[in-house]
NUBAKE-993050 format. One record per residue (C-alpha): residue in one letter; x, y, z. Coordinates in steps of 0.05 Angstrom, whole numbers, padded with zeros to 5 digits, always signed. Layout:
! residues N
AXYZ;...
! end
This chain:
! residues 434
X-00365+00098+00635;X-00318+00156+00650;X-00322+00208+00596;X-00296+00267+00637;X-00241+00279+00586;X-00252+00258+00514;X-00205+00304+00476;X-00150+00268+00440;X-00078+00291+00442;X-00049+00315+00376;X+00010+00267+00382;X+00019+00201+00419;X+00084+00168+00440;X+00092+00093+00432;X+00144+00047+00463;X+00174-00013+00427;X+00165-00079+00464;X+00189-00129+00412;X+00209-00130+00339;X+00234-00178+00285;X+00165-00210+00280;X+00144-00242+00215;X+00071-00228+00201;X+00040-00234+00271;X-00035-00234+00278;X-00057-00236+00350;X-00038-00220+00421;X-00064-00240+00490;X-00039-00239+00561;X-00033-00294+00614;X-00053-00284+00686;X+00013-00250+00701;X+00005-00200+00643;X+00058-00233+00600;X+00044-00218+00527;X+00037-00278+00480;X+00038-00269+00405;X+00012-00314+00350;X+00053-00313+00286;X+00012-00327+00224;X+00062-00373+00191;X+00051-00343+00122;X+00115-00361+00083;X+00126-00294+00050;X+00195-00263+00037;X+00230-00324+00066;X+00190-00327+00131;X+00184-00396+00162;X+00122-00433+00141;X+00073-00453+00196;X+00044-00416+00255;X+00082-00404+00320;X+00064-00378+00389;X+00115-00338+00429;X+00117-00308+00499;X+00150-00239+00505;X+00192-00227+00567;X+00203-00160+00601;X+00264-00146+00557;X+00227-00159+00493;X+00259-00227+00481;X+00216-00281+00449;X+00207-00350+00480;X+00177-00402+00433;X+00118-00437+00465;X+00096-00479+00406;X+00106-00484+00331;X+00082-00525+00271;X+00011-00499+00268;X-00023-00492+00200;X-00024-00424+00168;X-00049-00372+00177;X-00058-00374+00252;X-00109-00319+00261;X-00124-00315+00335;X-00103-00331+00406;X-00137-00320+00472;X-00122-00341+00544;X-00173-00376+00588;X-00164-00409+00655;X-00091-00427+00649;X-00087-00446+00576;X-00088-00413+00507;X-00139-00425+00452;X-00110-00419+00383;X-00147-00408+00317;X-00111-00448+00263;X-00134-00423+00195;X-00099-00477+00155;X-00136-00530+00115;X-00174-00559+00148;X-00184-00506+00201;X-00176-00523+00274;X-00188-00495+00344;X-00131-00518+00389;X-00118-00516+00464;X-00046-00498+00480;X-00016-00505+00550;X+00040-00458+00572;X+00088-00517+00570;X+00074-00527+00496;X+00027-00587+00501;X-00032-00581+00455;X-00098-00616+00441;X-00149-00606+00386;X-00216-00578+00407;X-00247-00574+00337;X-00221-00602+00272;X-00243-00605+00199;X-00268-00534+00196;X-00276-00502+00126;X-00216-00476+00090;X-00177-00471+00026;X-00210-00406+00003;X-00209-00331+00010;X-00215-00330+00086;X-00206-00377+00145;X-00221-00397+00215;X-00213-00331+00251;X-00213-00303+00322;X-00237-00343+00381;X-00265-00318+00448;X-00296-00350+00509;X-00366-00326+00525;X-00400-00312+00592;X-00432-00381+00584;X-00362-00413+00583;X-00370-00434+00511;X-00321-00422+00455;X-00344-00373+00401;X-00307-00364+00335;X-00316-00335+00266;X-00309-00373+00201;X-00294-00330+00141;X-00326-00338+00072;X-00286-00378+00021;X-00303-00328-00034;X-00311-00252-00041;X-00386-00253-00053;X-00407-00326-00061;X-00375-00344-00128;X-00307-00375-00142;X-00271-00333-00194;X-00204-00314-00222;X-00191-00267-00164;X-00167-00329-00126;X-00100-00320-00161;X-00094-00249-00134;X-00097-00270-00060;X-00026-00278-00035;X-00047-00330+00017;X-00087-00371-00034;X-00063-00360-00105;X-00096-00421-00134;X-00154-00453-00169;X-00193-00494-00156;X-00210-00479-00084;X-00269-00498-00040;X-00337-00465-00047;X-00378-00434+00009;X-00424-00475+00054;X-00491-00443+00074;X-00511-00438+00147;X-00585-00431+00130;X-00627-00467+00078;X-00621-00428+00013;X-00650-00429-00057;X-00605-00405-00113;X-00628-00355-00166;X-00587-00391-00220;X-00538-00334-00233;X-00476-00362-00267;X-00411-00327-00283;X-00366-00339-00343;X-00291-00334-00338;X-00230-00362-00373;X-00215-00432-00352;X-00142-00440-00329;X-00156-00513-00316;X-00180-00525-00387;X-00176-00594-00416;X-00199-00618-00484;X-00202-00547-00511;X-00252-00523-00457;X-00230-00450-00454;X-00288-00420-00415;X-00315-00437-00346;X-00385-00425-00320;X-00391-00422-00244;X-00452-00413-00200;X-00460-00390-00128;X-00440-00438-00072;X-00413-00484-00127;X-00345-00513-00145;X-00306-00477-00200;X-00336-00489-00269;X-00400-00518-00239;X-00462-00477-00259;X-00523-00469-00215;X-00596-00470-00234;X-00655-00427-00215;X-00692-00458-00156;X-00634-00502-00136;X-00640-00517-00062;X-00581-00523-00015;X-00590-00546+00056;X-00555-00515+00115;X-00493-00551+00141;X-00447-00548+00200;X-00393-00526+00200;X-00409-00471+00151;X-00374-00410+00123;X-00389-00335+00132;X-00413-00351+00202;X-00405-00345+00277;X-00406-00413+00311;X-00398-00438+00382;X-00382-00503+00419;X-00368-00529+00488;X-00298-00524+00516;X-00285-00596+00495;X-00310-00583+00424;X-00377-00618+00433;X-00444-00588+00412;X-00420-00547+00353;X-00476-00497+00339;X-00489-00441+00289;X-00498-00374+00325;X-00510-00330+00263;X-00498-00332+00188;X-00483-00282+00133;X-00422-00249+00165;X-00371-00246+00109;X-00305-00245+00146;X-00309-00228+00220;X-00235-00223+00232;X-00243-00189+00300;X-00289-00220+00352;X-00298-00207+00426;X-00346-00201+00484;X-00359-00135+00519;X-00362-00134+00594;X-00438-00130+00590;X-00439-00197+00553;X-00453-00172+00482;X-00414-00206+00426;X-00386-00157+00375;X-00348-00171+00311;X-00314-00130+00257;X-00337-00155+00189;X-00292-00140+00130;X-00333-00116+00071;X-00336-00147+00001;X-00286-00123-00050;X-00288-00096-00121;X-00257-00159-00150;X-00273-00226-00180;X-00334-00253-00217;X-00384-00214-00174;X-00349-00150-00154;X-00381-00100-00107;X-00361-00027-00099;X-00356+00021-00040;X-00370-00031+00013;X-00353-00009+00084;X-00327-00054+00139;X-00379-00063+00194;X-00384-00068+00269;X-00438-00118+00284;X-00472-00142+00348;X-00481-00217+00339;X-00549-00244+00360;X-00567-00317+00356;X-00609-00337+00296;X-00598-00272+00258;X-00577-00264+00185;X-00526-00209+00170;X-00540-00207+00096;X-00481-00239+00060;X-00481-00254+00001;X-00540-00210-00020;X-00545-00154+00031;X-00494-00106+00060;X-00507-00063+00122;X-00581-00078+00115;X-00584-00055+00042;X-00591-00100-00019;X-00527-00112-00058;X-00565-00084-00118;X-00568-00015-00086;X-00533+00038-00130;X-00485+00052-00072;X-00452-00015-00085;X-00441-00008-00160;X-00371-00033-00176;X-00320-00005-00224;X-00294-00072-00245;X-00357-00106-00269;X-00432-00102-00277;X-00480-00084-00222;X-00489-00147-00179;X-00553-00187-00178;X-00581-00230-00122;X-00554-00301-00114;X-00611-00324-00070;X-00685-00331-00086;X-00712-00344-00017;X-00699-00279+00021;X-00769-00283+00048;X-00752-00348+00084;X-00690-00318+00118;X-00688-00270+00177;X-00691-00196+00159;X-00619-00174+00146;X-00591-00143+00209;X-00562-00073+00206;X-00494-00056+00236;X-00478-00016+00297;X-00433+00027+00254;X-00395+00030+00189;X-00320+00039+00181;X-00289+00076+00122;X-00288+00036+00058;X-00225-00008+00053;X-00203+00010+00124;X-00200-00065+00141;X-00223-00062+00213;X-00192-00121+00249;X-00183-00136+00324;X-00209-00092+00380;X-00214-00087+00455;X-00257-00051+00507;X-00220-00002+00550;X-00234-00004+00625;X-00290+00042+00647;X-00247+00075+00701;X-00194+00104+00654;X-00188+00179+00659;X-00194+00187+00584;X-00242+00148+00539;X-00261+00099+00593;X-00308+00046+00565;X-00292+00063+00493;X-00272+00009+00443;X-00203+00013+00411;X-00196-00019+00343;X-00139-00034+00295;X-00149-00013+00222;X-00104-00057+00180;X-00114-00015+00118;X-00132-00024+00045;X-00104-00077-00002;X-00109-00038-00066;X-00103-00052-00124;X-00129-00123-00107;X-00191-00102-00068;X-00207-00039-00106;X-00178+00006-00161;X-00115+00044-00141;X-00126+00105-00097;X-00111+00138-00031;X-00087+00092+00025;X-00138+00080+00080;X-00131+00054+00152;X-00062+00034+00178;X-00076+00064+00246;X-00118+00057+00309;X-00186+00088+00325;X-00232+00095+00384;X-00306+00079+00382;X-00356+00114+00427;X-00405+00059+00449;X-00459+00110+00465;X-00462+00139+00395;X-00424+00086+00355;X-00380+00139+00324;X-00308+00132+00303;X-00252+00175+00330;X-00186+00163+00294;X-00123+00168+00335;X-00065+00212+00314;X-00019+00177+00265;X+00024+00128+00304;X+00070+00111+00246;X+00048+00039+00241;X+00055-00007+00180;X-00005-00053+00188;X-00037-00054+00258;X-00074-00120+00266;X-00089-00127+00340;X-00096-00081+00400;X-00106-00104+00472;X-00107-00071+00541;X-00062-00107+00591;X-00097-00106+00659;X-00032-00121+00696;X+00014-00065+00672;X-00046-00022+00650;X-00017-00007+00581;X-00048-00013+00512;X-00009-00062+00467;X-00009-00054+00392;X+00011-00111+00346;X+00037-00090+00278;X+00035-00142+00223;X+00093-00108+00187;X+00104-00086+00116;X+00052-00115+00069;X+00026-00086+00004;X-00011-00113-00056;X+00017-00098-00125;X-00007-00113-00195;X+00033-00178-00193;X+00019-00201-00121;X+00044-00192-00051;X+00101-00145-00033;X+00121-00160+00039;X+00180-00159+00086;X+00191-00214+00137;X+00214-00195+00207;X+00183-00126+00198;X+00127-00137+00249;X+00131-00103+00317;X+00097-00101+00385;X+00086-00032+00414;X+00053-00004+00476;X+00023+00063+00495;X+00000+00091+00562;X-00075+00102+00562;X-00063+00161+00608;X-00032+00196+00547;X-00094+00189+00503;X-00129+00252+00527;X-00112+00323+00544;
! end
C-alpha cells in the first residue's frame, strides 16, 4: 500500500460522463473499460418499469444491451466476457447477460416481496458466485411500515426465512389490521411469521435455502447453492478485496415498524463462512436490548430468538458508519496510486428520514475513503451529488466512476423522486491528495 500522501484536497473536480438516468444502481466495466450501467427499473415519476442494462460510449451516449428485467435490479458485475445481473424482483434471480443481449438464468426463485431484495453479486477467487439476500423486514416482524416503503407499499408481504435453526421467544406485535374481515380490526404478528400470524415461545423453525438476511454462494451454473453466513440485514454492497477477503456494507435497522430500533449504524463486515452477524437480535456485536439502541418510535426491543447459545457468537464489524449514512457499494483503489493507494472508496447514499428515523439533519450523500489499516472513515469534500449509489475504479482509463441514483427523498406521504435525474461522473484519483 502506498500511503506517501494521504492529505485530502479541500475541493475535488468531477466530470460528467452520462446523464438522464432513471434510478441507476450499479456500474461495472468490460475488458475494454467500457462502463455498463444497471437501471433499477423502479417506476417512479413516470420512469419505465423494469430493469435495463446500458453501455456508455466515449461520448456519454447510452446503448441498450438488455431490458425487461424485474425491479429493482440491484447489481451488475463483469466476468470472463459476460455480465452477471442481480434481479431483485419477485422472485429474485441471478442472470447471466452476454454483450449481445442474450441472457440465461443462473439462479431463480430467490426470496422477495419484502423490504429488501437480491442484492449485489461478485465472483470469488474460487470462481463461485457470491451474493447477498436482504431481509424482508426491518427487524424480523412484518408491520405497518411496509406501506412506507416506496418500492413495496403493500401488505401482506413475505416473511423472513432463517438461515440457521432458530427457536422463537414468542414475542408478538399488535397493529391495526388493514386486511380486516368480519370485524377483525387488530392483527397480532410474530417473528418470521406471515402478517397476522402470532408466534409461540419455544416455536422451532428450521434453516432453509435460499434464506433471507444472508450471504450465499453457488457455482457459475447455479448449482450447489450454499449458505456462507447469516444475520446480515441488508448487505447492499459486496465485493472481494485483492487479498481474497469478502467485505459487505450492511445497512442498519431503522426506527420504524412494529419493532423499531434507534441509533443503529451501518456496518462494514468481513464475511466468514459459518458466522452469525447478529440480525435480528444483535447489532455490531451488541444485543438489541442495549440502551444505545433505544428507539424514539416505540418500546425498547426484546429478543426474538431463544436459542442464542446454539448460534455462533455474533461477529463484530470492522467499522461502523455514521447512523443513517446508508453505506452502499464500494471498491478497493489500486495500491500503486500516489494518494490513498489501497484504500477503500465507498458511496454513502444518505438517510431516508422521516421513514427510517425521526426528521433531522441529512446524513451521507457523498463518498468516503476507508483506511484498511485502521478501519477509519475519511469523508471526501462535498462533491455535490444527489444520491451516490456505486463507485468503481476503471483500470483501463484509470479514473474513479461515481454513479448517482438521482433525486430521491422520503416524505410523510411517501417517495418524492425525479426520473432522469441520475448521472454518471468520474474523477481523477491523482486529484484526491495534495
